[in-house]
Legacy VTK file of the C-alpha trace (Angstrom):
# vtk DataFile Version 3.0
C-alpha trace
ASCII
DATASET POLYDATA
POINTS 415 float
-48.962 17.169 -12.452
-47.263 13.890 -13.338
-48.955 10.643 -12.430
-45.782 9.005 -11.023
-42.494 10.364 -9.696
-39.568 10.472 -12.077
-37.508 8.752 -9.372
-39.094 5.427 -10.290
-36.657 5.296 -13.199
-33.778 5.049 -10.745
-34.820 1.557 -9.746
-34.674 0.358 -13.338
-31.207 1.685 -14.146
-28.740 -0.940 -15.347
-25.014 -0.316 -14.705
-22.738 -0.479 -17.737
-19.922 -2.227 -15.869
-18.826 -5.826 -16.327
-18.737 -6.016 -12.516
-21.929 -4.099 -11.659
-21.314 -0.977 -9.633
-17.593 -1.667 -9.167
-14.508 -0.114 -10.786
-12.589 -1.927 -13.497
-10.620 -4.817 -12.016
-7.394 -3.925 -13.836
-7.644 -0.361 -12.533
-8.198 -1.696 -9.014
-5.123 -3.933 -9.300
-2.998 -0.971 -10.377
-4.368 1.168 -7.554
-3.611 -1.530 -4.996
-0.088 -1.994 -6.390
0.502 1.742 -5.950
-0.835 1.871 -2.391
1.924 2.671 0.157
0.797 -0.065 2.536
1.100 -2.686 -0.200
4.476 -1.356 -1.318
5.778 -1.353 2.252
4.693 -4.966 2.706
6.410 -5.940 -0.565
9.610 -4.319 0.676
9.373 -6.345 3.875
9.191 -9.517 1.771
12.465 -8.496 0.132
13.879 -7.789 3.579
12.818 -11.231 4.817
14.448 -12.820 1.780
17.713 -11.025 2.497
17.522 -12.089 6.139
16.970 -15.708 5.066
20.067 -15.578 2.868
22.036 -14.083 5.742
20.896 -16.873 8.055
21.974 -19.500 5.542
25.434 -17.958 5.340
25.616 -17.356 9.085
27.553 -14.785 11.068
30.584 -17.059 11.254
33.212 -15.094 9.363
36.983 -15.204 9.265
38.787 -12.820 11.598
42.317 -11.751 10.800
44.466 -10.157 13.498
48.146 -9.468 13.931
50.744 -7.258 15.535
54.181 -5.844 14.858
56.568 -4.607 17.524
60.183 -3.407 17.596
61.838 -4.574 20.803
65.098 -3.426 22.286
67.083 -5.808 24.582
70.126 -4.613 26.621
73.423 -5.832 25.251
71.560 -7.777 22.565
70.212 -5.109 20.224
66.916 -4.344 18.574
64.586 -6.940 17.178
61.598 -6.847 14.813
58.802 -9.117 15.976
55.352 -9.917 14.624
52.510 -12.372 14.920
49.433 -13.067 12.748
46.395 -15.240 13.231
43.229 -16.211 11.378
40.214 -17.525 13.285
36.676 -18.502 12.370
33.706 -19.639 14.483
32.181 -22.962 13.466
28.459 -23.684 13.729
27.867 -26.860 15.626
25.944 -29.630 13.805
22.210 -28.951 13.443
22.375 -25.184 13.918
22.694 -24.381 10.205
19.538 -26.376 9.435
17.660 -24.487 12.148
18.859 -21.151 10.748
17.696 -22.138 7.277
14.224 -23.036 8.582
14.024 -19.766 10.507
14.684 -17.877 7.275
12.168 -19.898 5.289
9.402 -19.353 7.819
10.262 -15.667 7.963
9.841 -15.353 4.203
6.587 -17.332 4.363
5.218 -15.036 7.060
6.296 -11.897 5.179
4.673 -13.052 1.942
1.397 -13.794 3.660
1.525 -10.474 5.493
2.071 -8.773 2.122
-1.010 -10.509 0.733
-2.941 -9.511 3.835
-1.791 -5.897 3.386
-3.186 -6.012 -0.156
-6.371 -7.501 1.283
-6.707 -4.628 3.766
-6.020 -2.073 1.028
-8.760 -3.673 -1.075
-11.186 -3.475 1.847
-10.328 0.187 2.312
-10.899 0.891 -1.364
-14.261 -0.900 -1.307
-15.329 0.952 1.823
-14.559 4.360 0.325
-15.990 3.356 -3.049
-19.360 2.485 -1.547
-19.233 5.587 0.647
-19.051 7.547 -2.593
-21.708 5.590 -4.466
-24.045 5.607 -1.474
-23.708 9.379 -1.074
-24.129 9.837 -4.833
-27.323 7.751 -4.816
-28.690 9.864 -2.001
-27.751 13.007 -3.904
-29.577 11.786 -7.023
-32.715 11.170 -4.982
-32.480 14.620 -3.393
-31.918 16.355 -6.747
-34.960 14.597 -8.161
-36.922 15.662 -5.105
-36.000 19.283 -5.819
-37.173 18.851 -9.414
-40.433 17.301 -8.242
-41.072 20.112 -5.766
-40.267 22.761 -8.373
-42.837 21.203 -10.707
-45.329 21.004 -7.851
-44.773 24.655 -6.894
-45.221 25.804 -10.487
-48.483 23.878 -10.715
-49.779 25.324 -7.419
-48.864 28.876 -8.427
-50.740 28.381 -11.687
-53.797 27.199 -9.787
-53.510 30.151 -7.360
-53.418 32.510 -10.329
-56.587 30.871 -11.593
-58.120 31.165 -8.100
-58.316 27.369 -7.969
-56.005 27.051 -4.924
-55.270 29.033 -1.776
-52.173 31.189 -1.404
-51.348 29.085 1.661
-50.889 26.099 -0.631
-48.257 27.987 -2.595
-46.518 29.011 0.617
-46.442 25.411 1.802
-45.117 24.214 -1.577
-42.378 26.853 -1.494
-41.380 25.867 2.045
-41.208 22.218 0.992
-39.033 23.212 -1.976
-36.668 25.061 0.358
-36.318 21.988 2.560
-35.706 19.809 -0.512
-32.997 22.184 -1.747
-31.297 22.099 1.649
-31.287 18.300 1.655
-29.900 18.297 -1.897
-27.058 20.648 -0.946
-26.152 18.477 2.028
-26.173 15.203 0.103
-24.194 16.764 -2.759
-21.607 17.884 -0.212
-21.402 14.384 1.249
-20.898 13.011 -2.259
-18.013 15.428 -2.936
-16.466 14.609 0.427
-16.644 10.845 -0.157
-15.132 11.210 -3.631
-12.316 13.369 -2.256
-11.477 10.791 0.410
-11.450 7.975 -2.145
-9.197 9.946 -4.486
-6.831 10.913 -1.662
-6.295 7.357 -0.449
-6.211 5.723 -3.901
-4.904 8.364 -6.321
-3.963 5.745 -8.920
-7.611 4.688 -9.321
-9.252 6.598 -12.196
-12.688 7.806 -11.166
-15.528 8.497 -13.595
-16.997 11.971 -13.714
-20.194 10.637 -12.174
-20.613 7.806 -9.711
-22.025 4.614 -11.258
-25.533 3.561 -10.318
-25.762 1.174 -7.391
-27.049 -2.173 -8.703
-29.601 -4.286 -6.958
-27.949 -6.822 -4.602
-28.509 -10.378 -5.756
-26.435 -13.104 -4.125
-28.154 -16.378 -3.419
-27.895 -18.172 -0.095
-25.748 -20.843 -1.755
-23.286 -18.209 -2.993
-23.156 -16.579 0.422
-22.393 -19.954 1.998
-19.618 -20.646 -0.506
-17.989 -17.258 0.075
-18.299 -17.744 3.836
-16.327 -21.003 3.657
-13.610 -19.402 1.528
-12.963 -16.615 4.052
-11.234 -19.012 6.438
-9.869 -21.352 3.768
-7.959 -18.580 1.954
-6.956 -16.436 4.910
-3.470 -14.951 4.657
-3.860 -13.640 8.202
-4.051 -17.198 9.512
-1.237 -18.346 7.228
1.021 -15.492 8.371
0.305 -16.206 12.035
0.970 -19.924 11.503
4.295 -19.193 9.792
5.253 -16.801 12.573
4.402 -19.461 15.173
6.525 -22.059 13.389
9.372 -19.573 13.116
9.141 -18.787 16.823
9.205 -22.508 17.640
12.374 -22.975 15.586
13.896 -19.894 17.193
13.277 -21.555 20.554
15.048 -24.687 19.307
17.914 -22.507 18.105
18.172 -20.777 21.480
18.306 -24.153 23.220
21.053 -25.255 20.831
22.940 -22.037 21.561
23.263 -22.999 25.213
26.333 -24.826 23.888
28.321 -22.037 22.270
29.986 -22.335 18.878
33.757 -22.850 19.071
36.308 -20.858 17.088
39.376 -22.384 15.469
42.275 -20.748 13.688
45.941 -20.602 12.724
48.716 -18.518 14.266
52.173 -17.651 12.998
54.818 -15.572 14.791
58.386 -14.353 14.544
60.409 -13.156 17.547
63.930 -11.821 18.187
64.324 -10.772 14.609
63.480 -14.173 13.229
65.598 -16.248 15.585
62.388 -17.717 16.973
59.640 -18.640 14.576
56.600 -20.797 14.921
52.966 -21.507 14.112
50.072 -23.422 15.537
46.360 -23.985 15.915
44.005 -21.860 17.973
40.837 -22.992 19.704
38.408 -21.024 21.840
34.889 -21.664 23.099
32.684 -19.548 25.376
31.399 -21.330 28.441
27.663 -20.803 28.569
26.009 -19.749 31.781
22.834 -18.153 33.106
22.609 -15.648 30.281
22.208 -18.288 27.577
19.742 -20.157 29.786
17.649 -16.991 30.160
17.717 -16.359 26.412
16.484 -19.901 25.809
13.645 -19.461 28.274
12.683 -16.163 26.648
12.564 -17.801 23.197
10.348 -20.590 24.537
7.959 -18.036 26.033
7.834 -16.113 22.752
7.075 -19.361 20.902
4.154 -19.969 23.248
2.944 -16.405 22.658
3.178 -16.847 18.869
1.159 -20.049 19.089
-1.521 -18.239 21.084
-1.514 -15.424 18.522
-2.081 -17.972 15.783
-5.153 -19.253 17.638
-6.320 -15.668 18.090
-5.903 -15.075 14.343
-8.126 -18.074 13.672
-10.737 -16.653 16.048
-10.526 -13.260 14.311
-10.929 -14.713 10.840
-13.827 -16.885 11.992
-15.462 -13.779 13.434
-14.925 -11.947 10.133
-16.393 -14.843 8.143
-19.460 -15.201 10.363
-19.901 -11.437 10.599
-19.644 -10.991 6.832
-22.220 -13.723 6.311
-24.645 -12.318 8.865
-24.301 -8.759 7.585
-24.716 -9.767 3.951
-27.885 -11.667 4.828
-29.517 -8.956 6.879
-28.458 -6.130 4.547
-30.057 -7.878 1.588
-33.186 -8.579 3.613
-33.310 -4.942 4.773
-33.035 -3.721 1.188
-35.935 -5.962 0.141
-38.061 -4.543 2.932
-37.047 -1.010 1.909
-38.017 -1.761 -1.681
-41.386 -3.124 -0.564
-41.931 -0.028 1.567
-41.064 2.211 -1.380
-43.542 0.454 -3.639
-46.250 0.905 -1.006
-45.424 4.606 -0.568
-45.537 5.212 -4.322
-48.930 3.490 -4.554
-50.223 5.626 -1.685
-48.910 8.811 -3.307
-50.706 8.056 -6.565
-53.961 7.739 -4.611
-53.243 11.016 -2.792
-52.645 12.781 -6.087
-55.892 11.504 -7.540
-57.742 12.499 -4.383
-56.224 15.983 -4.397
-57.095 16.468 -8.060
-60.686 15.497 -7.220
-60.747 17.958 -4.327
-61.032 15.229 -1.697
-57.485 15.521 -0.224
-55.969 18.647 1.318
-52.774 20.011 -0.184
-50.973 19.548 3.161
-51.763 15.832 3.045
-50.408 15.675 -0.500
-47.167 17.379 0.565
-46.843 14.921 3.437
-47.255 12.036 1.004
-44.633 13.521 -1.332
-42.211 13.808 1.588
-42.840 10.212 2.631
-42.131 8.972 -0.883
-38.941 11.002 -0.996
-37.867 9.546 2.341
-38.700 6.046 1.086
-36.517 6.582 -1.992
-33.636 7.739 0.184
-34.014 4.778 2.550
-34.096 2.373 -0.396
-31.026 3.942 -2.015
-28.997 3.805 1.195
-30.155 0.255 1.984
-29.150 -0.829 -1.535
-25.686 0.718 -1.153
-25.230 -0.850 2.288
-26.229 -4.263 0.941
-23.771 -3.983 -1.956
-21.077 -2.838 0.474
-21.655 -5.946 2.616
-21.622 -8.281 -0.383
-18.429 -6.696 -1.699
-16.704 -7.112 1.659
-17.679 -10.785 1.802
-16.335 -11.360 -1.697
-13.055 -9.585 -0.911
-12.601 -11.470 2.360
-13.167 -14.720 0.461
-10.515 -13.640 -2.105
-13.058 -13.991 -4.910
-12.870 -10.290 -5.798
-9.721 -8.238 -6.605
-7.429 -10.757 -4.863
-6.752 -13.395 -7.492
-3.921 -15.181 -5.669
-4.852 -18.779 -6.372
-1.346 -19.496 -7.665
0.149 -18.300 -4.390
-2.346 -19.655 -1.918
-1.651 -19.366 1.812
0.569 -21.998 3.295
-1.544 -24.609 5.067
-1.395 -24.611 8.811
0.321 -27.637 10.354
LINES 1 416
415 0 1 2 3 4 5 6 7 8 9 10 11 12 13 14 15 16 17 18 19 20 21 22 23 24 25 26 27 28 29 30 31 32 33 34 35 36 37 38 39 40 41 42 43 44 45 46 47 48 49 50 51 52 53 54 55 56 57 58 59 60 61 62 63 64 65 66 67 68 69 70 71 72 73 74 75 76 77 78 79 80 81 82 83 84 85 86 87 88 89 90 91 92 93 94 95 96 97 98 99 100 101 102 103 104 105 106 107 108 109 110 111 112 113 114 115 116 117 118 119 120 121 122 123 124 125 126 127 128 129 130 131 132 133 134 135 136 137 138 139 140 141 142 143 144 145 146 147 148 149 150 151 152 153 154 155 156 157 158 159 160 161 162 163 164 165 166 167 168 169 170 171 172 173 174 175 176 177 178 179 180 181 182 183 184 185 186 187 188 189 190 191 192 193 194 195 196 197 198 199 200 201 202 203 204 205 206 207 208 209 210 211 212 213 214 215 216 217 218 219 220 221 222 223 224 225 226 227 228 229 230 231 232 233 234 235 236 237 238 239 240 241 242 243 244 245 246 247 248 249 250 251 252 253 254 255 256 257 258 259 260 261 262 263 264 265 266 267 268 269 270 271 272 273 274 275 276 277 278 279 280 281 282 283 284 285 286 287 288 289 290 291 292 293 294 295 296 297 298 299 300 301 302 303 304 305 306 307 308 309 310 311 312 313 314 315 316 317 318 319 320 321 322 323 324 325 326 327 328 329 330 331 332 333 334 335 336 337 338 339 340 341 342 343 344 345 346 347 348 349 350 351 352 353 354 355 356 357 358 359 360 361 362 363 364 365 366 367 368 369 370 371 372 373 374 375 376 377 378 379 380 381 382 383 384 385 386 387 388 389 390 391 392 393 394 395 396 397 398 399 400 401 402 403 404 405 406 407 408 409 410 411 412 413 414
């Protein structure tokens, strides 16, 4: 039998990626661009831009109206008569500036929401990516366990044939091999499932035939602190909520201004009694505001207050994300280190068990138990490593230091 498990080589594997364990950044950018959620958010930016242009122009358009009648008067005859008029509402001073600001804040909010949609798509991609790599790492460990148990069974059968081991030992080795094969089938199925989910949600992302190796997590406390600070500093969620709050505040100002309605002015020309009476003049009309406009103003003020509260809630949410990312990254890395230490101890114990069994001092059942413990330790280490890398990736994405290079279009600062 071998003196050390082949699985030890897994810990020394070095990924061949510029960004260890992660897909190519250009491929990620293309996959995010093609994601329906990102495309929908981009379309809403275009919609907000069109709305802003409409607000600048206003709804105050010319209205043309007219009439033609043929009138018959006793003992006087028939007369052709007509009238025509052109009217147009006029925005009172200050309302156009408010409309322009409403449009600008709407575009600002839409752009930040589009960036946040890309952010969420990136988080989803990372989550499914590490689901796949974590399942693949587990599958590699389980396949190696099958290989180890097959080698062990062959060695025991050879010793049974030489009458150097009991048949019971071979039976126990075969049962252990069956359990290892079951675990390998299950982990291979989880790997295929995770890959299928990743491919379904991000079909534009090219996937390698085999999952890359999961690298060892290695972010210093200083780096974690820097990323933690950037989560709130570069948050598009906060910027979008702040823009929405400012827009709601201006909408409230606009509703208060609308309590005095916009007047309409125009020109009128007419001809009566077949042209014997002709004339023209100016038209003026103005709605007299009442309780309805007052209620609309009060509603806008309440919605502005709600938007301001939602902005504060967004700040709370982002702070929670930042602190949670930091805490999870710290404890996931610490957990992986403990798992690695436990694995090293289990491997050292297994080597002693193998030497003791070869010397006839350790029962075969104890050796099988030691093999199973080492296998479990490898699986725990592999999953802890994937979970730690998942946490570090999330922190980097939330800080906009990974896959979200938007430094030239940074979030609008909150007032």
